[in-house]
N, C-alpha and C positions, 0 to 999 in steps of 0.2 A: 442048230443054228440060233434058236432063241436063247439058249444058254450063253453062247458066245456074245450075242448082242447085249444081253443083260450085264455080262462081265465088263465089256467095253464101255457101256453106258455108265456103269458104277465107277469105273476108273476115271472116266471123263468128268464126272461130277466132283470126285475127290480132287482131281488135278485142277479143275476150274476154281474151286474155293481156295486152295493153297498151292499155287503152281511152284514147281521146283525149277529155278533158273540156273542152278549150278553154283550159286553163291549163297552162303549162309550169312544173314545179317539180322541185326535187331534194331528196331527203331526206338528212339527215345520216347518216353511217355509224353513229354511236352517239350517242344523246342524252346530254347531261351528267347526272350523278347529281344528285338533288335536293339533297343536302348541298352540292354545289359552287355551286349557284345560289341557295341560301337565304341571306338576309341576317339576321344576328343582331339580336335586339331590343336596342335601346339605351334605357336608362332615363335620362331627363333629370334632372339635379340642379337643380331649380328651387325658388326660394323666392318665394312670392307676397306682395308687400308692398303694402298699400293706401296710396296717397299722400293727403296732406291735401287736395288739390284735387279728389279723387274724391268724388262724392256717395254716401251709403250706399244700398244697394239696398233701398228701402222696400217694394216689392211683396212681397218675401219674407216680411216680418212678417205681411202679410195672409194669405198662403198657409198659414203655420204656425198662425195663429189660427183659420182656417176649420175646421181639424180639431178644435180644442179646443171651440169653441162649436157648438152645433147649430142655432141660429137665425140670422135675418138681423139686420143692424144697423138702427138708426133711419134713416129717410130724411130728407134735408134738401136744400134748394135751394142750389146752388152758383152764385154770381154770376159767377165766372170762366168757367165752362162754359155757364151758362145752362140747366142741366139739374138734375133731381133725382137725387141720388146717395146711396149709403149713407154714413153719418157716418164721417169719417176718424178715425184714432187720434191722440190727443194733439195735438201742434202741427203735424201733417202737413197740408199744403195741396195742392190740385190743382196749383199752380205747382211744388211740389217734385216731384210725380209726373211732370209734363211735363219737368222738368229731367233726371230720371233717364232718361226715354224718349229725349230728344234727345241726351243724353250717350252712351247705348248705341248709338244709330244712327251717331253720329260716330266712336266708338271701334271699333265693329264687335263681333261676337258673342264674339270671343276676347279683347277688351280692348285689342287693339293699335290704334295710331293709323293714320291714312291713309298 
């Protein structure tokens, strides 16, 4: 019994100093300084120019107006959708709004083409 205890105790000491976790790895002698691995921020010099073929972003006018007015707009039936919707501003039509939505999905969220 003493011999088994000594053997187990010896194995425990060896395992405690250098445990085997099933993965072999080597640590670097000294990790690199954070300054050496940090990438400096670069500010892009970009000018955003709206092209003539781009449709204006009509929904933004509704979002801005929602904060100014407290109430709902008049409800009207839209033939194009076949639904009752809030009255649109000025000469805006649901076709214009769908054109903006389809243009955005083609161009992507950043405005870049496919």
